C-alpha positions in Angstrom: 10.2 44.9 0.6 13.8 43.8 -0.3 15.1 40.9 1.9 18.4 41.6 3.4 21.1 38.9 2.5 22.6 36.9 5.6 25.8 38.6 6.7 29.0 37.1 8.2 28.2 37.7 11.8 24.7 36.0 11.5 26.3 32.9 9.9 29.3 32.5 12.4 27.8 33.7 15.6 23.9 33.0 15.6 22.6 29.9 17.2 21.6 27.1 14.9 17.8 27.5 15.5 17.7 31.1 14.8 20.0 30.8 11.8 17.9 28.2 10.1 14.8 30.5 10.4 16.6 33.4 8.9 17.9 31.2 6.1 14.6 29.7 5.3 13.0 33.1 5.3 15.6 34.4 3.0 14.9 31.7 0.5 11.1 31.9 0.8 11.5 35.8 -0.3 14.2 35.3 -3.0 14.1 31.8 -4.2 17.9 32.3 -4.7 19.3 28.7 -4.6 22.7 29.7 -5.5 23.2 32.0 -2.5 21.4 29.7 -0.2 23.8 26.9 -1.2 26.9 29.1 -0.4 25.2 30.0 2.9 24.9 26.6 4.0 28.6 25.7 2.8 29.8 28.3 5.2 27.7 26.7 7.9 29.2 23.5 7.3 32.8 25.1 7.7 31.7 26.4 11.0 30.5 23.0 11.9 33.8 21.5 11.3 35.6 23.7 13.5 33.4 24.6 16.5 32.2 22.4 19.3 28.5 23.2 18.5 26.6 21.0 16.3 25.5 22.4 12.8 25.8 19.2 10.8 23.1 18.5 8.0 22.0 22.1 8.0 18.8 22.7 6.2 18.6 19.0 5.5 15.1 19.0 3.8 15.6 22.1 1.7 18.9 20.9 0.4 17.6 17.6 -0.7 14.8 19.2 -2.4 17.0 21.5 -4.4 19.4 18.9 -5.5 16.6 16.5 -6.3 14.2 18.7 -8.1 15.4 22.5 -8.5 16.8 24.0 -11.8 20.4 23.2 -11.7 23.0 26.1 -11.5 26.7 26.5 -11.1 26.8 26.7 -7.3 24.9 23.5 -7.1 27.5 21.7 -9.3 30.5 23.4 -7.6 29.5 22.7 -4.0 27.7 19.3 -4.6 30.4 17.0 -2.9 29.9 18.8 0.4 26.3 17.4 0.5 27.1 13.7 -0.2 25.9 12.7 3.4 22.5 14.2 2.7 21.7 11.6 0.3 21.5 7.8 -0.2 24.0 6.1 -2.7 21.2 5.6 -5.3 20.0 9.3 -4.9 23.6 10.4 -5.2 24.2 8.9 -8.5 20.9 10.1 -9.7 21.8 13.6 -8.8 25.3 13.3 -10.7 23.3 12.2 -13.7 20.9 15.1 -13.4 23.6 17.7 -12.9 26.3 16.7 -15.1 26.7 15.1 -18.8 28.7 12.2 -17.2 30.4 11.0 -14.2 33.7 12.1 -15.9 32.4 15.6 -16.0 31.3 15.3 -12.5 34.8 14.4 -11.4 36.5 17.1 -13.3 34.4 19.9 -12.1 34.4 19.0 -8.3 37.9 18.0 -7.8 38.7 20.9 -5.3 35.4 20.2 -3.3 36.1 16.4 -3.0 39.5 17.0 -1.9 38.3 19.1 1.1 35.2 16.9 1.9 37.2 14.4 4.1 38.3 17.3 6.3 35.0 18.9 6.3 33.3 15.6 7.6 35.8 15.0 10.4 33.6 15.3 13.6 34.7 17.8 16.4 34.8 16.8 19.9 31.6 16.5 21.7 31.0 19.1 24.4 30.4 16.5 27.2 34.0 15.2 26.7 35.4 18.6 27.3 34.7 18.9 30.9 38.4 19.6 31.7 38.4 22.3 29.1 35.3 24.1 30.2 37.2 27.0 31.7 39.2 27.5 28.5 38.0 30.0 25.8 39.3 28.8 22.4 39.2 31.0 19.2 40.5 31.0 15.8 42.2 34.3 14.6 42.8 34.3 11.0 44.1 36.9 8.5 42.5 36.9 4.9 42.9 39.1 1.9 40.0 40.6 0.1 40.0 40.6 -3.9 41.9 44.0 -3.8 44.6 42.4 -1.6 43.6 44.3 1.5 44.0 42.1 4.6 41.5 41.7 7.4 41.1 39.9 10.6 38.4 37.1 11.2 37.7 35.6 14.4 35.6 32.4 15.2 34.8 31.4 18.8 33.8 28.2 20.5 36.6 26.2 18.5 37.2 22.6 19.3 40.3 22.6 21.5 41.3 19.0 20.8 41.1 19.2 16.9 44.4 18.3 15.0 45.8 21.5 13.9 46.6 20.3 10.5 43.0 19.8 9.8 42.1 23.6 10.0 44.1 24.9 6.8 41.9 22.9 4.3 38.8 23.8 6.0 39.3 27.6 6.2 40.4 27.5 2.5 36.9 26.7 1.6 35.9 30.1 2.6 38.1 31.6 -0.2 35.7 29.9 -2.8 32.6 31.6 -1.6 31.1 34.8 -3.1 28.4 35.6 -0.6 30.8 37.8 1.8 31.3 41.3 0.5 32.1 44.7 1.7 30.9 47.3 -0.8 31.0 45.0 -3.6 34.4 43.6 -2.7 34.6 39.9 -2.0 36.3 39.6 1.4 37.7 36.0 1.5 40.0 35.4 -1.5 43.3 34.3 0.1 44.0 32.8 3.6 47.2 34.4 4.8 47.6 33.0 8.2 45.7 31.5 11.2 46.2 30.6 14.7 44.2 28.9 17.6 44.2 31.0 20.7 43.5 29.5 24.2 42.7 31.7 27.1 41.8 30.5 30.5 40.4 32.6 33.5 42.1 31.6 36.8 41.2 33.6 40.0 44.3 34.2 42.0 42.8 36.6 44.6 39.3 36.7 45.2 37.7 40.1 46.2 36.0 39.8 49.7 32.4 40.9 49.6 31.7 44.3 51.0 29.6 44.4 54.2 26.1 45.7 53.7 25.6 49.1 55.2 23.2 49.3 58.1 21.6 52.2 59.5 23.1 53.4 62.9 20.5 53.5 65.9 20.6 57.2 65.7 19.9 57.4 61.9 17.0 54.8 62.4 15.5 57.0 65.2 15.9 60.1 62.9 14.3 58.2 60.0 11.4 57.1 62.1 10.7 60.7 63.1 10.6 62.0 59.4 7.5 62.1 57.5 6.7 60.3 54.1 5.3 62.8 51.8 2.6 62.1 49.0 1.3 64.9 46.7 -1.8 65.5 44.6 -3.4 68.4 43.0 -6.8 69.7 44.4 -8.7 72.8 42.9 -5.4 73.8 40.9 -3.2 73.9 44.0 -0.5 71.4 45.0 -1.5 69.5 48.2 1.1 67.3 49.9 0.3 64.9 52.9 3.2 63.7 55.2 2.5 60.8 57.5 4.0 60.7 61.0 4.3 57.6 63.3 1.2 57.5 65.6 3.2 57.7 68.7 4.5 61.2 67.8 2.6 64.2 68.9 3.6 67.1 66.7 2.8 69.5 69.6 5.5 68.0 71.7 8.3 68.1 69.1 11.5 70.2 69.9 12.2 73.2 67.9 15.1 71.4 65.8 12.6 68.4 65.1 10.1 71.0 63.8 12.7 72.5 61.5 13.8 69.1 60.3 10.0 68.3 59.6 9.6 71.4 57.8 12.6 70.9 55.7 11.1 67.5 54.5 8.1 69.1 53.0 8.9 72.6 51.8 11.0 73.3 48.6 14.7 72.5 48.9 16.2 76.0 48.7 13.4 77.7 50.8 14.4 80.0 53.6 12.7 78.9 57.0 12.0 82.4 58.1 9.5 82.7 55.2 7.2 80.1 56.9 5.1 79.9 59.8 2.6 77.6 61.5 -1.0 78.1 62.5 -1.5 76.5 65.9 -4.9 75.5 66.9 -5.6 74.4 70.5 -7.5 71.1 70.6 -9.4 72.3 73.7 -10.4 75.7 73.0 -10.2 75.9 69.1 -8.1 79.2 69.4 -5.4 79.7 66.7 -2.0 81.5 66.8 0.7 81.9 64.4 4.2 81.0 65.0 7.3 81.4 62.9 9.7 78.3 62.8 12.2 80.4 64.5 9.7 80.8 67.6 9.1 84.4 67.0 5.3 85.6 67.7 3.4 86.6 64.5 -0.2 88.2 65.3 -0.9 85.6 68.0 -4.5 85.3 69.1 -3.4 83.3 72.3 -0.7 83.0 74.8 0.8 80.3 72.7 3.3 82.7 71.2 6.4 80.4 70.4 7.5 76.9 69.9 9.0 76.8 73.4 5.6 77.8 75.0 3.7 75.3 72.9 6.0 72.5 74.3 5.8 73.8 77.9 2.1 74.1 77.7 1.9 70.6 76.1 4.0 69.0 78.8 2.1 70.7 81.7 -1.2 69.8 80.4 -2.1 66.2 80.5 -5.5 66.8 79.5 -4.4 68.4 76.4 -2.1 65.3 75.6 -5.2 63.0 76.2 -7.2 65.3 73.9 -4.8 65.0 71.3 -4.8 61.0 71.6 -8.4 60.5 72.3 -10.7 63.4 71.9 -13.6 63.9 74.2 -17.3 64.1 73.1 -17.1 68.0 73.1 -14.0 67.9 70.9 -14.6 64.8 68.7 -15.4 66.7 65.6 -12.3 69.0 66.0 -8.9 68.5 64.9 -5.6 69.5 66.5 -3.9 71.2 63.6 -0.6 73.0 62.9 -0.7 74.8 59.6 0.7 77.7 57.6 -0.9 80.0 55.0 0.7 80.8 51.5 2.1 84.2 50.7 -0.4 84.7 47.9 -3.6 83.7 50.0 -5.6 86.2 52.1 -7.1 83.4 54.3 -5.6 80.1 55.7 -5.7 77.4 53.1 -5.7 74.6 55.7 -7.6 75.2 58.9 -9.6 73.3 61.5 -13.0 72.0 60.8 -16.0 74.2 60.9 -16.8 73.9 64.4 -13.3 75.2 65.4 -13.3 79.0 65.8 -10.7 80.8 63.8 -9.9 84.4 64.3 -9.2 86.7 61.2 -5.6 86.2 60.6 -3.0 89.0 60.0 -1.6 89.3 56.3 0.3 86.1 55.8 4.1 86.2 55.1 5.0 82.7 54.5 4.2 80.2 51.7 1.9 77.2 52.4 3.8 74.4 54.3 0.9 72.2 55.6 -0.9 71.2 58.9 -0.5 68.4 61.4 -3.7 66.8 62.3 -4.6 63.9 64.5 -7.9 62.4 64.8 -9.5 59.5 66.4 -10.7 58.2 63.0 -7.0 58.4 61.7 -4.1 56.1 62.3 -1.4 58.7 61.8 -0.7 62.2 62.3 -0.6 64.0 59.0 0.8 67.2 57.6 -0.9 68.7 54.4 0.5 71.6 52.4 
């Protein structure tokens, strides 16, 4: 697999630890010492400008290359930039290994030696820039590529206290590098101009935090009376269960509450007139069918409408007690409120086996669900 060369963004933006790993990986795969030397020179340019520390970048590998690797043009050209990587004795040995003589070394390294002093000037330590911490400092430079086309180059985290006359010689080093290309065209061949840009964020008017929205008492009461719905598939049919607070008896709800409850569990665009409830009396087990608008549909008892259900519930304390705590006679029975799907011939949800259910008329609504309250349950439920 071909290893990608390091690009301009990686070298000038990536953090030191990550950049070192990428550079080492590149060299391990390619063994291209010439390109690696140029990558390190670019990093040293960055080190001379920014506040972050990139000094002695790839220290061990650079020492290994200059002390034992096969010499090449890049090693000779950029050798002066690495003088602080070696002792004086080692340095003289490297000169003798890479050049025919010291005179030859001085002749071939003049440009690099002239820039070395600027490259080695330390930048301001970050801990000494406490007063500058709110200021962002960038360098914006214009370079020409080898075709004479100009392009803009920006470097961030620049030392705000560095003497401005030091920047020119350092930036000129980039024009000697061949590693930065765009479709085979060298990008840095001539430095046109450069400027240091200071920007500072200062809050003049601070936005007041918005108060958190709280539910009104009416909204909280309404929310407390609405069911939470859970769905699952059983025997190929979608069954949903909606839980109500334990202090709510579905048989005592108003017509408006019933409609709101139905809206919470039936399809959003459904017509309420297409739905009805099967109402099972908890004491007698008799079932009647009631539309949501309160009209009678084939009723088997006198409980013909929502209004009559509510009236009967309020008048009969025993019925209320039976709904909360069933007697021995009705322990196995469940008070239910259910509907039948349009496609079914028999109720899908009904009371338990001991509850007598009369033959229903042909259903006209889709399945909504049934309310149930049982001594063994903590909540009223509606299944559909």
